[in-house]
Backbone as CSV, one residue per row, in Angstrom:
resi,resn,N_x,N_y,N_z,CA_x,CA_y,CA_z,C_x,C_y,C_z
1,MET,-124.970,-238.657,31.745,-126.381,-238.260,32.109,-127.116,-239.404,32.276
2,SER,-128.324,-239.476,33.002,-129.160,-240.623,33.198,-129.830,-240.956,31.952
3,ARG,-130.133,-242.357,31.697,-130.845,-242.841,30.580,-132.305,-242.686,30.688
4,MET,-132.669,-242.547,32.035,-134.124,-242.375,32.312,-134.575,-241.002,31.972
5,PRO,-135.749,-240.731,31.565,-136.194,-239.374,31.309,-136.346,-238.527,32.667
6,VAL,-136.052,-237.251,32.547,-136.105,-236.389,33.773,-136.967,-235.270,33.324
7,GLU,-137.418,-234.552,34.427,-138.367,-233.397,34.203,-137.709,-232.227,33.566
8,LYS,-136.534,-231.871,33.922,-135.922,-230.671,33.461,-134.350,-230.898,33.164
9,GLY,-133.787,-230.167,32.285,-132.377,-230.176,31.846,-131.990,-228.903,31.273
10,ILE,-130.707,-228.592,31.492,-130.165,-227.407,30.918,-128.642,-227.363,30.918
11,ILE,-128.012,-226.614,29.920,-126.582,-226.537,29.894,-126.251,-225.145,30.521
12,GLY,-125.115,-225.189,31.284,-124.608,-224.115,32.098,-123.037,-223.963,32.024
13,LYS,-122.675,-222.779,32.582,-121.208,-222.535,32.680,-120.981,-222.190,34.136
14,LYS,-119.980,-222.931,34.651,-119.576,-222.669,36.073,-118.771,-221.322,36.192
15,LEU,-119.298,-220.429,37.054,-118.691,-219.164,37.195,-117.769,-219.079,38.510
16,GLY,-118.041,-219.915,39.373,-117.247,-219.750,40.610,-117.950,-220.189,41.893
17,MET,-117.400,-219.948,42.988,-118.146,-220.249,44.336,-118.224,-218.888,45.155
18,THR,-119.171,-218.898,45.978,-119.507,-217.874,46.891,-120.345,-218.299,48.056
19,GLN,-120.766,-217.249,48.936,-121.577,-217.670,50.065,-122.863,-216.866,50.134
20,ILE,-123.994,-217.446,50.483,-125.302,-216.790,50.659,-125.722,-216.857,52.034
21,PHE,-125.937,-215.611,52.600,-126.420,-215.509,53.955,-128.032,-215.623,54.089
22,ILE,-128.383,-216.494,55.017,-129.864,-216.760,55.177,-130.314,-216.015,56.347
23,PRO,-131.076,-214.814,56.273,-131.383,-214.151,57.469,-132.280,-214.890,58.413
24,ALA,-133.093,-215.822,57.957,-134.089,-216.478,58.765,-133.453,-217.217,59.890
25,ASN,-132.396,-217.831,59.615,-131.675,-218.651,60.557,-130.297,-218.304,60.901
26,GLY,-129.769,-217.312,60.153,-128.426,-216.844,60.339,-127.327,-217.790,59.690
27,ASN,-127.678,-218.717,58.962,-126.675,-219.615,58.304,-125.915,-218.979,57.198
28,VAL,-124.739,-219.423,56.945,-124.038,-218.919,55.789,-123.872,-220.255,54.867
29,ILE,-124.386,-220.130,53.631,-124.353,-221.298,52.814,-123.335,-221.269,51.545
30,PRO,-122.407,-222.162,51.575,-121.493,-222.106,50.400,-122.177,-222.623,49.131
31,VAL,-122.174,-221.935,48.034,-122.755,-222.172,46.863,-121.933,-222.062,45.557
32,THR,-122.155,-222.759,44.614,-121.566,-222.626,43.272,-122.485,-221.919,42.310
33,VAL,-122.043,-220.861,41.698,-122.788,-219.980,40.876,-122.632,-220.481,39.393
34,ILE,-123.729,-220.684,38.770,-123.770,-221.264,37.450,-124.661,-220.396,36.426
35,GLU,-124.062,-220.178,35.350,-124.796,-219.409,34.364,-125.625,-220.373,33.531
36,ALA,-126.793,-220.613,33.739,-127.566,-221.659,33.209,-128.538,-221.096,32.078
37,GLY,-128.043,-221.467,30.677,-128.755,-220.948,29.664,-128.617,-219.427,29.398
38,PRO,-129.427,-218.862,28.516,-130.478,-219.519,27.814,-130.077,-220.608,26.724
39,CYS,-130.832,-221.733,26.665,-130.528,-222.721,25.661,-131.604,-222.810,24.603
40,SER,-131.257,-223.130,23.480,-132.202,-223.354,22.306,-132.394,-224.663,21.967
41,VAL,-133.615,-225.111,21.557,-133.820,-226.471,21.173,-133.371,-226.537,19.741
42,ILE,-132.334,-227.360,19.463,-131.737,-227.379,18.182,-132.344,-228.605,17.360
43,GLN,-132.688,-229.719,18.037,-133.133,-230.960,17.354,-134.271,-231.572,18.288
44,LYS,-135.306,-232.138,17.769,-136.255,-232.808,18.513,-136.334,-234.307,17.937
45,LYS,-136.131,-235.301,18.919,-136.266,-236.691,18.392,-137.635,-237.284,18.970
46,THR,-138.268,-238.008,18.232,-139.545,-238.617,18.560,-139.499,-240.133,18.584
47,VAL,-140.422,-240.845,19.222,-140.473,-242.167,19.253,-140.712,-242.704,17.875
48,ALA,-141.647,-242.105,16.984,-141.913,-242.459,15.728,-140.705,-242.589,14.857
49,ASN,-139.859,-241.540,14.916,-138.665,-241.528,14.110,-137.306,-242.053,14.555
50,ASP,-137.284,-241.909,15.956,-135.946,-242.435,16.383,-136.046,-243.514,17.542
51,GLY,-137.251,-243.938,17.867,-137.438,-244.882,18.902,-137.480,-244.372,20.301
52,TYR,-137.262,-243.119,20.552,-137.288,-242.577,21.820,-137.471,-241.064,21.650
53,SER,-137.888,-240.338,22.660,-138.161,-238.914,22.568,-136.962,-238.132,23.492
54,SER,-136.575,-237.022,22.989,-135.517,-236.265,23.488,-135.423,-235.034,22.753
55,VAL,-134.612,-233.999,23.436,-134.391,-232.719,22.600,-132.878,-232.529,22.795
56,GLN,-132.310,-231.871,21.771,-130.896,-231.495,21.804,-130.861,-230.038,22.081
57,LEU,-130.147,-229.665,23.066,-129.990,-228.289,23.510,-128.695,-227.583,23.020
58,GLY,-128.739,-226.323,22.626,-127.558,-225.676,22.232,-127.233,-224.462,23.203
59,PHE,-126.064,-224.084,23.442,-125.576,-223.140,24.522,-124.471,-222.425,23.935
60,ILE,-124.468,-221.037,24.133,-123.513,-219.976,23.826,-123.339,-219.864,22.378
61,ASP,-123.615,-218.799,21.733,-123.474,-218.534,20.283,-122.045,-218.416,19.828
62,TYR,-121.797,-218.813,18.633,-120.475,-218.480,17.999,-120.280,-217.092,17.775
63,THR,-119.093,-216.600,17.830,-118.826,-215.206,17.584,-118.530,-215.166,16.006
64,GLU,-118.608,-213.903,15.530,-118.333,-213.915,13.996,-116.972,-214.425,13.565
65,LYS,-115.977,-214.140,14.412,-114.663,-214.600,14.127,-114.628,-216.173,14.172
66,LYS,-115.329,-216.848,15.108,-115.184,-218.346,15.209,-116.075,-218.986,14.266
67,GLU,-117.131,-218.234,13.666,-118.171,-219.106,12.795,-117.408,-219.726,11.661
68,ARG,-116.247,-219.369,11.174,-115.506,-219.968,10.011,-115.010,-221.299,10.438
69,LYS,-114.955,-221.658,11.810,-114.498,-222.948,12.152,-115.619,-223.991,12.088
70,ILE,-116.842,-223.599,11.962,-117.858,-224.617,12.007,-117.932,-225.364,10.753
71,ILE,-117.905,-226.730,10.794,-117.868,-227.591,9.547,-119.314,-227.605,8.950
72,LYS,-119.278,-227.785,7.622,-120.462,-227.660,6.934,-121.780,-228.435,7.322
73,PRO,-121.475,-229.680,7.757,-122.538,-230.507,8.190,-123.258,-229.746,9.444
74,MET,-122.415,-229.164,10.281,-123.027,-228.487,11.557,-123.787,-227.261,11.154
75,LYS,-123.209,-226.684,10.134,-123.779,-225.277,9.684,-125.214,-225.675,9.093
76,GLY,-125.252,-226.752,8.329,-126.626,-227.209,7.904,-127.561,-227.646,8.968
77,HIS,-126.964,-228.222,10.074,-127.843,-228.623,11.171,-128.491,-227.494,11.925
78,PHE,-127.756,-226.354,12.093,-128.315,-225.060,12.720,-129.165,-224.450,11.742
79,LYS,-128.933,-224.392,10.454,-129.654,-223.812,9.446,-131.102,-224.360,9.406
80,LYS,-131.146,-225.731,9.515,-132.393,-226.497,9.504,-133.277,-226.109,10.608
81,ALA,-132.612,-225.955,11.751,-133.218,-225.532,13.022,-133.661,-224.158,12.980
82,GLY,-133.071,-223.384,12.181,-133.461,-221.816,12.205,-132.861,-221.226,13.329
83,VAL,-131.815,-221.551,14.017,-131.108,-220.805,15.122,-129.791,-220.576,14.760
84,ALA,-129.222,-219.514,15.603,-127.712,-219.319,15.509,-126.891,-220.463,15.959
85,ALA,-125.746,-220.645,15.309,-124.766,-221.769,15.591,-124.364,-221.660,17.097
86,LYS,-124.331,-222.833,17.746,-124.043,-222.816,19.192,-122.674,-223.519,19.309
87,ARG,-122.027,-223.294,20.413,-120.825,-223.813,20.690,-120.903,-225.126,21.456
88,HIS,-121.990,-225.327,22.212,-122.079,-226.537,23.071,-123.511,-227.113,22.842
89,LEU,-123.465,-228.429,22.493,-124.792,-229.234,22.340,-124.805,-230.446,23.346
90,LYS,-126.012,-230.590,23.791,-126.193,-231.744,24.699,-127.666,-232.263,24.468
91,GLU,-127.778,-233.577,24.561,-129.130,-234.158,24.296,-129.628,-234.514,25.714
92,PHE,-130.884,-234.229,26.020,-131.538,-234.505,27.179,-132.851,-235.325,26.985
93,LYS,-132.926,-236.308,27.702,-134.240,-237.114,27.694,-135.128,-236.523,28.634
94,LEU,-135.993,-235.549,28.113,-137.087,-234.892,29.118,-138.280,-235.607,29.052
95,LYS,-139.086,-235.582,30.145,-140.436,-236.134,30.205,-141.419,-235.439,29.204
96,ASN,-141.158,-233.983,29.119,-141.990,-233.208,28.275,-141.441,-232.798,26.928
97,ALA,-140.479,-233.822,26.460,-139.926,-233.547,25.235,-140.851,-233.454,24.092
98,GLU,-141.883,-234.143,24.045,-142.892,-234.022,23.043,-143.608,-232.666,23.002
99,GLU,-143.593,-231.966,24.057,-144.376,-230.641,24.168,-143.355,-229.521,23.507
100,LEU,-142.182,-229.766,23.529,-141.119,-228.701,23.090,-141.062,-228.785,21.510
101,ASN,-140.757,-227.635,20.925,-140.421,-227.536,19.495,-138.967,-226.927,19.275
102,VAL,-138.520,-227.265,18.007,-137.271,-226.647,17.607,-137.352,-225.124,17.689
103,GLY,-136.352,-224.598,18.329,-136.277,-223.005,18.433,-136.757,-222.520,19.722
104,ASP,-137.393,-223.452,20.483,-137.872,-222.979,21.974,-136.650,-222.743,22.757
105,LYS,-136.933,-221.700,23.839,-135.740,-221.396,24.672,-136.051,-222.038,26.028
106,ILE,-135.158,-222.568,26.645,-135.131,-223.067,28.017,-134.167,-222.089,28.849
107,GLU,-134.687,-221.490,29.800,-133.946,-220.636,30.731,-133.729,-221.174,32.187
108,ALA,-133.048,-220.342,32.859,-132.777,-220.799,34.232,-133.988,-220.872,35.206
109,ASP,-134.945,-220.113,34.824,-136.164,-220.113,35.623,-137.052,-221.470,35.500
110,CYS,-136.575,-222.400,34.599,-137.245,-223.659,34.640,-137.084,-224.469,35.863
111,PHE,-136.023,-224.157,36.691,-135.865,-224.768,38.056,-136.414,-223.724,39.011
112,LYS,-136.762,-224.234,40.236,-137.352,-223.469,41.465,-136.315,-223.457,42.430
113,GLU,-136.327,-222.606,43.383,-135.491,-222.519,44.584,-136.102,-223.673,45.523
114,GLY,-135.078,-224.320,46.055,-135.398,-225.499,46.986,-135.500,-226.693,46.302
115,GLU,-135.500,-226.768,44.872,-135.427,-228.014,44.104,-134.142,-228.776,44.111
116,LYS,-134.142,-230.151,43.989,-132.898,-230.831,44.125,-132.512,-231.219,42.565
117,VAL,-131.231,-230.921,42.325,-130.658,-231.286,40.882,-129.472,-232.163,41.008
118,ASP,-129.144,-232.636,39.878,-127.700,-233.443,39.608,-127.020,-232.471,38.648
119,VAL,-125.730,-232.392,38.981,-124.866,-231.511,38.108,-123.722,-232.459,37.748
120,THR,-123.509,-232.454,36.376,-122.391,-233.246,35.661,-121.443,-232.303,35.032
121,GLY,-120.136,-232.512,35.250,-119.057,-231.721,34.696,-117.787,-232.568,34.548
122,MET,-116.752,-231.892,34.027,-115.488,-232.685,33.853,-114.520,-231.985,34.982
123,THR,-113.950,-232.951,35.687,-112.965,-232.477,36.738,-111.769,-231.984,36.303
124,LYS,-111.065,-231.259,37.023,-109.824,-230.676,36.557,-108.805,-231.705,36.281
125,GLY,-108.078,-231.527,35.182,-106.961,-232.412,34.721,-105.799,-232.064,35.500
126,ARG,-105.122,-233.238,36.010,-103.914,-232.978,36.759,-102.720,-233.778,36.129
127,GLY,-102.957,-234.325,34.905,-101.893,-234.912,34.169,-101.485,-236.213,34.800
128,PHE,-100.345,-236.823,34.423,-99.829,-237.996,34.952,-99.164,-237.747,36.356
129,THR,-99.805,-238.362,37.362,-99.449,-238.226,38.697,-99.062,-239.497,39.419
130,GLY,-98.262,-239.290,40.547,-97.873,-240.481,41.356,-99.010,-241.066,42.184
131,ALA,-98.726,-242.227,42.721,-99.779,-242.937,43.450,-100.202,-242.219,44.796
132,VAL,-99.345,-241.418,45.254,-99.562,-240.661,46.495,-100.578,-239.658,46.309
133,LYS,-100.388,-238.790,45.230,-101.401,-237.741,44.877,-102.666,-238.332,44.246
134,ARG,-102.509,-239.489,43.536,-103.633,-239.920,42.772,-104.579,-240.721,43.742
135,TRP,-104.058,-241.506,44.572,-104.901,-242.416,45.415,-104.767,-242.181,46.846
136,GLY,-103.851,-241.152,47.297,-103.688,-240.920,48.736,-102.983,-241.833,49.468
137,LEU,-102.043,-242.620,48.782,-101.345,-243.677,49.560,-100.355,-242.966,50.639
138,HIS,-99.954,-243.810,51.517,-99.087,-243.205,52.518,-97.600,-243.091,51.912
139,THR,-96.832,-242.184,52.455,-95.380,-242.117,52.120,-94.652,-242.651,53.161
140,GLN,-93.356,-243.121,52.930,-92.503,-243.657,53.770,-91.897,-242.402,54.592
141,SER,-91.265,-242.752,55.711,-90.748,-241.800,56.684,-89.574,-241.044,55.941
142,ASP,-89.593,-239.663,56.031,-88.468,-238.977,55.439,-87.225,-238.807,56.272
143,THR,-86.610,-240.127,56.438,-85.323,-240.084,57.391,-84.216,-240.599,56.510
144,HIS,-83.014,-240.533,57.114,-81.729,-241.027,56.442,-81.959,-242.617,56.191
145,GLY,-81.538,-243.105,55.096,-81.561,-244.493,54.907,-82.774,-244.916,54.027
146,VAL,-83.724,-244.061,53.968,-84.975,-244.541,53.169,-84.582,-244.532,51.660
147,GLY,-83.754,-243.625,51.201,-83.451,-243.592,49.926,-84.339,-242.718,49.108
148,PRO,-84.259,-242.666,47.833,-85.136,-241.794,47.041,-86.540,-242.477,46.595
149,VAL,-87.136,-243.105,47.560,-88.247,-243.817,47.341,-89.414,-243.400,48.331
150,HIS,-89.454,-242.201,48.790,-90.294,-241.740,49.878,-91.843,-241.837,49.453
151,ARG,-91.952,-241.508,48.154,-93.324,-241.523,47.520,-93.630,-242.558,46.555
152,HIS,-92.801,-243.710,46.567,-93.037,-244.869,45.738,-94.283,-245.680,46.267
153,ALA,-94.815,-246.528,45.458,-96.095,-247.266,45.932,-95.677,-248.363,46.753
154,GLY,-94.342,-248.887,46.640,-93.953,-250.046,47.415,-94.190,-251.339,46.725
155,SER,-94.303,-252.415,47.465,-94.327,-253.751,46.766,-95.492,-253.932,45.941
156,MET,-95.235,-254.534,44.798,-96.380,-254.856,43.721,-96.828,-256.088,43.944
157,GLY,-96.421,-256.986,44.782,-96.997,-258.419,44.970,-96.064,-259.401,44.922
158,ALA,-96.387,-260.716,45.132,-95.406,-261.828,45.222,-94.843,-262.025,43.937
159,ASN,-93.569,-262.623,43.831,-92.955,-262.825,42.537,-93.185,-264.271,41.977
160,SER,-93.550,-265.137,42.918,-93.905,-266.556,42.462,-95.324,-266.796,42.115
161,ASP,-96.179,-266.314,42.858,-97.549,-266.541,42.572,-98.326,-265.301,43.006
162,PRO,-99.001,-264.538,42.163,-99.315,-264.925,40.681,-98.319,-264.457,39.719
163,SER,-97.371,-264.007,40.057,-96.188,-263.486,39.110,-96.561,-262.559,38.203
164,ARG,-97.576,-261.749,38.508,-97.861,-260.526,37.850,-98.599,-259.534,38.707
165,ILE,-98.735,-258.313,38.263,-99.455,-257.290,38.921,-100.914,-257.558,38.680
166,MET,-101.803,-257.606,39.771,-103.125,-257.876,39.472,-104.030,-256.582,39.039
167,LYS,-104.983,-256.786,38.436,-105.758,-255.684,37.914,-106.232,-254.788,38.996
168,ASN,-106.514,-253.617,38.690,-106.975,-252.564,39.648,-105.993,-252.137,40.752
169,LYS,-104.828,-252.467,40.571,-103.738,-252.050,41.523,-103.626,-250.559,41.419
170,LYS,-103.619,-249.888,42.554,-103.439,-248.438,42.639,-102.023,-248.039,42.261
171,MET,-101.888,-247.478,41.115,-100.579,-247.062,40.573,-100.549,-245.704,39.948
172,PRO,-99.406,-245.206,39.579,-99.461,-243.874,38.981,-100.028,-243.971,37.653
173,GLY,-100.609,-242.739,37.174,-101.338,-242.632,35.915,-102.006,-241.395,35.797
174,GLN,-102.896,-241.224,34.794,-103.630,-240.058,34.379,-104.678,-239.816,35.511
175,TYR,-104.586,-238.592,36.020,-105.453,-238.275,37.194,-106.244,-237.044,36.665
176,GLY,-107.724,-237.057,36.968,-108.599,-236.014,36.670,-109.010,-236.079,35.246
177,HIS,-109.677,-234.959,34.899,-110.266,-234.841,33.449,-111.155,-235.968,33.183
178,GLU,-112.109,-236.267,34.019,-113.075,-237.288,33.884,-114.378,-236.799,34.266
179,GLN,-115.485,-237.290,33.543,-116.845,-236.911,33.918,-117.292,-237.380,35.229
180,VAL,-117.850,-236.442,35.923,-118.297,-236.783,37.377,-119.668,-236.079,37.590
181,THR,-120.558,-236.708,38.147,-121.932,-236.210,38.493,-122.109,-236.176,39.947
182,ILE,-122.477,-234.965,40.535,-122.863,-234.718,41.912,-124.355,-234.921,42.045
183,LEU,-124.842,-235.744,42.795,-126.323,-235.968,43.003,-126.831,-235.213,44.102
184,ASN,-128.079,-234.837,43.856,-128.978,-234.283,44.948,-128.485,-232.967,45.586
185,LEU,-128.193,-231.991,44.745,-127.746,-230.705,45.212,-128.982,-229.896,45.312
186,GLU,-129.065,-228.969,46.220,-130.246,-228.027,46.408,-130.015,-226.735,45.705
187,VAL,-131.101,-226.373,45.045,-130.961,-225.023,44.284,-131.315,-224.003,45.497
188,ILE,-130.334,-223.092,45.743,-130.525,-222.053,46.840,-131.149,-220.810,46.240
189,LYS,-130.662,-220.304,44.994,-131.192,-219.008,44.518,-131.173,-219.037,42.972
190,ILE,-132.117,-218.316,42.465,-132.313,-218.220,40.943,-132.381,-216.891,40.627
191,ASP,-131.517,-216.347,39.688,-131.694,-214.958,39.256,-132.260,-215.022,37.723
192,LYS,-133.469,-214.722,37.435,-134.046,-215.036,36.189,-133.391,-214.079,35.127
193,GLU,-133.167,-212.733,35.590,-132.748,-211.740,34.645,-131.338,-211.977,33.957
194,LYS,-130.413,-212.560,34.939,-129.138,-212.887,34.563,-128.868,-214.300,34.309
195,ASN,-129.964,-215.186,34.348,-129.808,-216.609,34.052,-128.767,-217.303,34.941
196,ILE,-129.029,-216.955,36.254,-128.109,-217.433,37.307,-128.659,-218.564,38.152
197,VAL,-128.068,-219.683,38.305,-128.553,-220.557,39.305,-127.383,-220.951,40.223
198,ALA,-127.812,-220.727,41.644,-126.894,-221.101,42.572,-127.225,-222.262,43.442
199,VAL,-126.317,-223.342,43.383,-126.516,-224.614,44.047,-125.595,-224.748,45.217
200,LYS,-126.135,-225.349,46.236,-125.506,-225.671,47.501,-124.219,-226.627,47.286
201,GLY,-123.077,-226.206,47.683,-121.852,-226.990,47.625,-121.071,-226.823,46.428
202,ALA,-120.157,-227.700,46.199,-119.161,-227.645,45.097,-119.623,-228.644,43.862
203,ILE,-119.221,-228.290,42.787,-119.421,-229.152,41.565,-118.115,-229.306,40.797
204,PRO,-117.961,-230.327,39.965,-116.779,-230.765,39.257,-116.372,-229.575,38.306
205,GLY,-115.057,-229.419,38.073,-114.635,-228.657,36.941,-114.058,-227.319,37.473
206,PRO,-113.121,-226.602,36.625,-112.719,-225.210,36.857,-113.559,-224.167,36.509
207,LYS,-113.358,-222.892,36.970,-114.227,-221.793,36.460,-114.171,-221.665,34.912
208,GLY,-115.402,-221.390,34.486,-115.601,-221.289,33.073,-115.862,-222.602,32.294
209,SER,-115.862,-223.756,33.055,-116.270,-225.025,32.374,-117.738,-225.262,32.208
210,ILE,-117.972,-226.067,31.146,-119.386,-226.244,30.883,-119.891,-227.496,31.886
211,VAL,-121.093,-227.251,32.286,-121.659,-228.336,33.172,-123.187,-228.498,32.644
212,PHE,-123.738,-229.737,33.096,-125.074,-230.041,32.733,-125.949,-230.222,33.861
213,ILE,-127.026,-229.465,33.925,-127.941,-229.596,35.185,-129.193,-230.248,34.758
214,ARG,-129.764,-231.150,35.640,-130.942,-231.873,35.408,-131.563,-232.156,36.730
215,SER,-132.952,-232.457,36.701,-133.707,-232.800,37.844,-133.071,-234.095,38.465
216,THR,-133.076,-234.207,39.728,-132.341,-235.217,40.402,-132.971,-236.565,40.089
217,VAL,-132.396,-237.632,39.984,-132.877,-238.993,39.786,-133.159,-239.684,40.965
218,ARG,-132.794,-239.156,42.087,-133.110,-239.776,43.367,-134.342,-239.376,43.922
């Protein structure tokens, strides 16, 4: 998330993708549906105490079965705030952080239709993959004589100088499961009753993953 204060921020859960028909111009817009909030303010940081102002938001209550898994320091953290234990926490530097108080609710209607937002999420993890899938390198022709090296990366560099593989060489390795932020997405529709925000286009992560929505920094 941005280090600079933003106007609005909320935690959400990706529900999936669909389409919205716009009768005015006949367009069909692909959107990602996000369950945004309600989030509770768990902690408030001030310039006097912490050197900067921000709020910590909590999303999704623990079930009675899962409450036993909460460690004692976190139980005390939620008890001090006077709110139910939350499964997901995130700190947002908001411009109006000083106006918010512990226990306040932030819901999907804090955003408006037509507003531009940035969405941060974790991409799908694909494990250890080859260079072709990871970087999109070309394969060798699948003909006789090529041998079992159709999807190999090929030459790694000269053996005399520099006698080593240079940094940032595109090679096999861990692919996916990294934090990605998509900037400047438009909010197409908001359902206040169901706490639903529909943003134009795709966002990172699988269905059911946690995402963070904030006012765009652009």
